[in-house]
C-alpha positions in Angstrom: -44.2 -24.0 -26.4 -47.7 -24.1 -25.3 -48.6 -21.0 -27.4 -47.8 -22.5 -30.8 -48.9 -25.5 -32.7 -46.8 -28.2 -34.3 -46.7 -26.1 -37.4 -44.5 -23.6 -35.5 -45.6 -20.2 -36.7 -49.3 -20.6 -36.4 -50.6 -19.6 -32.9 -52.3 -22.2 -30.9 -55.8 -21.9 -29.2 -54.5 -20.5 -25.9 -52.3 -17.9 -27.8 -55.3 -16.8 -29.9 -57.5 -16.4 -26.8 -54.9 -14.3 -25.0 -54.2 -12.3 -28.1 -58.0 -11.6 -28.6 -58.4 -10.6 -25.0 -55.5 -8.2 -25.2 -57.0 -6.5 -28.3 -60.4 -6.2 -26.6 -58.9 -4.6 -23.5 -56.9 -2.2 -25.7 -60.0 -1.2 -27.7 -61.9 -0.5 -24.5 -59.2 1.8 -23.3 -58.5 -0.1 -20.0 -55.5 1.5 -18.3 -53.3 4.3 -19.4 -50.4 2.0 -20.1 -52.3 -0.3 -22.4 -50.0 -2.1 -24.8 -49.8 -0.9 -28.3 -52.1 -2.5 -30.8 -51.2 -5.9 -32.2 -49.1 -5.7 -35.3 -48.3 -9.3 -35.8 -49.9 -11.2 -38.6 -52.6 -13.5 -37.5 -55.9 -15.0 -38.6 -57.8 -14.1 -35.4 -59.5 -11.0 -36.9 -60.5 -10.1 -40.5 -58.6 -7.2 -42.2 -60.1 -3.7 -41.9 -62.3 -2.7 -44.9 -61.0 -0.1 -47.3 -62.2 3.4 -46.5 -65.3 4.5 -48.5 -65.0 8.0 -50.0 -67.6 10.5 -48.8 -70.6 11.1 -51.1 -70.6 14.2 -53.3 -73.1 16.3 -55.2 -72.8 17.5 -58.9 -73.1 21.3 -59.1 -73.6 23.1 -62.5 -70.6 24.8 -63.9 -70.8 28.6 -63.7 -71.8 30.3 -67.0 -69.1 32.1 -68.8 -69.7 35.7 -69.9 -70.3 34.8 -73.6 -72.8 32.2 -72.5 -74.6 34.6 -70.2 -75.1 37.1 -73.1 -76.1 34.5 -75.6 -79.8 35.0 -76.7 -82.3 32.3 -75.9 -82.9 29.7 -78.5 -86.1 30.1 -80.5 -88.4 27.1 -80.9 -88.0 25.8 -84.4 -91.7 25.7 -84.9 -92.4 29.3 -83.6 -94.4 31.3 -86.2 -92.6 34.1 -87.9 -94.1 37.4 -89.2 -94.8 37.4 -92.9 -92.5 39.7 -95.0 -95.4 41.7 -96.4 -96.6 42.4 -92.8 -93.1 43.7 -91.8 -92.9 45.8 -94.9 -96.2 47.6 -94.3 -95.5 47.9 -90.6 -92.3 49.6 -91.4 -94.1 52.1 -93.6 -96.7 52.8 -90.9 -93.9 53.4 -88.4 -92.1 55.7 -90.8 -95.4 57.6 -91.3 -95.8 57.9 -87.6 -92.3 59.4 -87.2 -92.9 61.8 -90.1 -96.3 62.9 -88.7 -94.8 63.5 -85.3 -92.0 65.6 -86.8 -94.6 67.5 -88.9 -96.7 68.4 -85.8 -99.7 66.2 -86.7 -102.3 65.1 -84.1 -100.8 62.7 -81.5 -103.9 60.5 -82.1 -102.9 60.0 -85.7 -99.3 59.3 -84.7 -100.4 56.7 -82.2 -102.8 55.1 -84.7 -100.0 54.3 -87.1 -97.7 53.0 -84.4 -100.4 50.8 -83.0 -101.2 49.6 -86.5 -97.5 48.8 -87.1 -97.4 46.8 -83.8 -100.5 44.8 -84.8 -99.0 43.8 -88.2 -95.6 42.9 -86.6 -97.3 40.5 -84.1 -99.8 39.0 -86.6 -99.3 35.3 -87.2 -101.0 35.5 -90.6 -100.1 37.3 -93.8 -102.3 40.3 -94.5 -102.2 39.2 -98.1 -103.8 35.9 -97.3 -106.2 37.6 -95.0 -107.3 40.0 -97.6 -107.7 37.3 -100.2 -109.9 35.2 -97.8 -111.9 37.9 -96.1 -111.5 41.0 -98.1 -111.2 44.5 -96.7 -113.5 43.7 -93.8 -111.0 41.1 -92.5 -108.4 43.8 -92.3 -110.7 46.3 -90.6 -111.5 43.8 -87.9 -107.8 43.5 -86.9 -106.9 45.3 -83.6 -105.9 48.9 -84.0 -106.3 48.8 -87.8 -109.8 50.2 -88.7 -110.9 51.6 -92.0 -108.1 54.2 -92.7 -105.2 51.8 -92.2 -107.1 49.0 -94.0 -107.3 51.3 -97.0 -103.5 51.8 -96.8 -102.9 48.0 -96.6 -105.2 47.4 -99.6 -103.4 50.0 -101.6 -100.0 48.5 -100.9 -101.3 45.0 -101.7 -102.9 46.1 -105.0 -100.5 48.7 -106.3 -97.2 48.0 -104.4 -97.1 51.6 -103.1 -98.7 53.9 -100.6 -99.3 57.4 -101.8 -99.9 58.9 -98.4 -96.5 57.8 -97.2 -94.9 59.2 -100.3 -96.6 62.5 -99.8 -95.2 62.6 -96.2 -91.7 62.1 -97.6 -92.2 64.5 -100.5 -91.7 61.7 -103.0 -94.9 62.0 -105.1 -94.3 62.2 -108.8 -96.7 61.8 -111.8 -94.9 58.7 -112.8 -95.6 57.1 -109.4 -99.2 58.2 -109.6 -99.7 56.6 -113.0 -98.0 53.4 -111.9 -100.8 52.6 -109.6 -102.9 51.7 -112.6 -102.7 48.2 -114.0 -100.6 47.8 -117.1 -98.4 50.9 -116.5 -94.8 50.3 -115.5 -92.0 52.7 -114.8 -91.0 53.2 -118.4 -94.5 53.7 -119.8 -95.4 56.0 -116.9 -92.4 58.2 -117.7 -93.3 58.2 -121.4 -96.9 59.3 -120.7 -95.7 62.1 -118.6 -93.0 63.3 -121.1 -95.3 63.0 -124.1 -98.6 64.4 -122.7 -97.4 66.6 -119.8 -100.3 65.3 -117.6 -99.7 64.9 -113.9 -102.9 63.8 -112.3 -105.3 60.9 -112.8 -108.0 63.3 -113.7 -105.8 64.8 -116.5 -104.9 61.3 -117.6 -108.5 60.2 -117.8 -109.3 63.2 -120.0 -106.4 62.3 -122.3 -107.7 58.7 -122.4 -111.0 60.0 -123.9 -109.9 62.8 -126.2 -107.5 60.6 -128.2 -104.1 61.9 -126.9 -103.3 58.8 -124.8 -103.8 56.6 -127.8 -101.0 58.4 -129.6 -98.4 57.4 -126.9 -96.1 54.5 -127.9 -97.1 51.4 -126.1 -100.8 52.2 -125.7 -102.8 49.9 -127.9 -106.6 49.6 -128.2 -106.9 46.9 -125.6 -104.6 48.7 -123.0 -106.4 52.0 -123.7 -109.8 50.5 -122.8 -108.3 48.8 -119.7 -106.9 52.2 -118.5 -110.3 53.9 -119.2 -112.0 51.3 -117.0 -109.4 51.5 -114.3 -109.5 55.3 -114.2 -113.2 55.4 -114.1 -113.3 53.0 -111.1 -110.5 54.8 -109.3 -111.9 58.3 -109.8 -115.5 57.2 -109.0 -114.2 55.8 -105.7 -112.4 59.1 -105.0 -115.5 61.1 -105.9 -117.6 59.2 -103.4 -115.7 60.9 -100.6 -115.5 64.3 -102.1 -119.2 65.0 -102.3 -119.7 64.4 -98.6 -117.4 67.2 -97.6 -118.8 70.7 -97.9 -116.8 73.3 -99.7 -116.9 75.5 -96.6 -114.8 72.9 -94.8 -112.3 72.6 -97.6 -112.0 76.4 -97.9 -111.4 76.5 -94.1 -108.6 74.0 -94.4 -107.2 76.0 -97.3 -107.3 79.2 -95.2 -105.6 77.6 -92.2 -102.8 76.2 -94.4 -102.0 79.5 -96.2 -102.2 81.5 -93.0 -99.8 79.2 -91.1 -97.5 78.8 -94.2 -97.2 82.6 -94.5 -96.5 82.9 -90.7 -93.7 80.3 -91.0 -95.2 78.1 -88.3 -95.5 74.9 -90.4 -92.9 72.2 -90.8 -91.4 71.9 -94.3 -90.4 68.9 -96.4 -88.0 68.5 -99.3 -89.9 67.5 -102.4 -88.0 65.4 -104.9 -89.4 67.2 -107.9 -88.1 70.6 -109.1 -85.8 70.7 -106.1 -82.2 70.0 -107.3 -80.7 71.4 -104.0 -83.0 69.1 -101.9 -84.1 72.1 -99.8 -86.9 71.6 -97.3 -89.1 74.5 -98.6 -92.6 73.0 -99.0 -94.8 73.6 -95.9 -97.1 70.8 -94.9 -100.2 70.9 -92.7 -102.0 68.0 -90.9 -105.3 69.0 -89.5 -108.7 67.6 -88.5 -112.3 68.5 -88.8 -114.4 66.3 -86.6 -113.4 62.7 -87.6 -111.9 63.8 -90.9 -108.1 64.0 -91.3 -106.6 66.3 -93.9 -103.1 67.0 -95.3 -102.5 70.2 -97.2 -99.5 71.5 -99.1 -98.8 73.8 -102.1 -98.9 72.2 -105.5 -95.5 71.2 -106.8 -96.5 70.2 -110.3 -94.8 71.4 -113.5 -97.8 73.4 -114.4 -97.9 75.2 -111.1 -94.2 76.1 -111.5 -94.8 77.2 -115.2 -97.6 79.5 -114.2 -95.9 80.7 -111.0 -98.7 79.4 -108.8 -96.7 77.4 -106.3 -97.7 79.8 -103.6 -101.4 79.8 -104.6 -102.6 76.4 -105.6 -103.2 74.3 -102.5 -103.7 70.5 -102.7 -105.8 69.0 -99.9 -105.8 65.3 -99.2 -108.3 63.4 -97.1 -106.7 60.4 -95.3 -109.1 58.4 -93.1 -111.9 56.0 -93.9 -112.4 57.9 -97.1 -109.6 59.0 -99.4 -110.0 62.1 -101.6 -108.1 65.0 -103.2 -109.0 68.6 -104.0 -107.1 71.6 -105.4 -108.0 75.1 -104.2 -107.0 78.0 -106.3 -107.7 81.7 -106.7 -110.1 82.2 -109.5 -108.9 84.6 -112.2 -112.1 85.3 -114.1 -115.9 85.2 -114.0 -118.2 85.7 -111.0 -115.8 84.1 -108.6 -112.8 86.2 -109.7 -110.4 86.8 -106.8 -112.0 84.2 -104.6 -110.7 80.9 -103.4 -112.4 78.1 -105.4 -112.3 74.3 -105.1 -111.6 73.0 -108.6 -114.5 70.9 -109.9 -116.9 72.3 -107.4 -117.3 75.9 -108.7 -121.1 75.8 -108.5 -121.0 74.8 -104.8 -118.4 77.6 -104.2 -120.6 80.2 -105.9 -123.6 79.2 -103.7 -121.3 79.3 -100.7 -120.2 82.9 -101.4 -123.7 84.0 -102.1 -124.7 83.0 -98.6 -123.9 86.1 -96.4 -123.6 84.0 -93.3 -120.7 82.1 -94.7 -119.1 84.6 -97.1 -117.0 86.1 -94.4 -115.6 82.8 -93.2 -114.5 81.7 -96.7 -112.2 84.6 -97.5 -109.1 85.8 -95.9 
């Protein structure tokens, strides 16, 4: 056959040419009755390449619900707030809440909350700052100022904050004495039980008249250290008392007693002499110019023993200066029957002798 070679099954040149032409015509679509494509095995055309899969794009897997609510990771080197900063900030926030509940000035409430925010966001310990720059370094912090700086220093030096305790009704003589170096809880309780003193002023008197030396645990060296500490503490307190006229203190006293009698003041539950934990003690927060005062009736053992819990008024100043006064009704002498600031009797006498002020100082 002319279409095959001598090998038989291998197509010859003419057969390959005819077969190629037939495939070309079929691929061009000539005629509607084109023969079917060639299916016989031959070597005239290379095999068709294997199909290439279409390209694809990697898409992120959708987040599951637990992953969506999972908090973002914090950088391992992100600074954290010092524990002492958080502790004082918490006390400031608590003071703000108590002041707000006790109808204090919104400006004082805001001041403590802003101070708490500053301490929470501070990347440096206030303890380190105070050691390096002193009180001035604290005053320079945003939203701190002199008043809050005093509070921070008190916490750093004594481990407690008296103003916060007063707001909670938690002040006790033992706590007052523990702010002095060398006096712990046991010794503070022993001093109070043995001597019956309840204020730093009374403790200082006992330190000089020999009574404190008789208390177990008070040796000569500790006694001298307490005398020095009391002198420094009370001298600092006295520096703020002399700048306030007695007329202003008597005016705060009058405002407190008037509002307490009318039942318009918030009340707190003091821890002392209050086994039922009743909120019976009225508390007043008031201002005179830039001076902030807190007033409440005395809740000392002596006030209870003499039935003066509705007469003796303790006034605290809590701002750039810290001070404390007690106003009582005098029972004898030229000031008998008048309200008097203890320790400032001479100034009160001059005050009442001035006719222009006498009417404003009495109820």
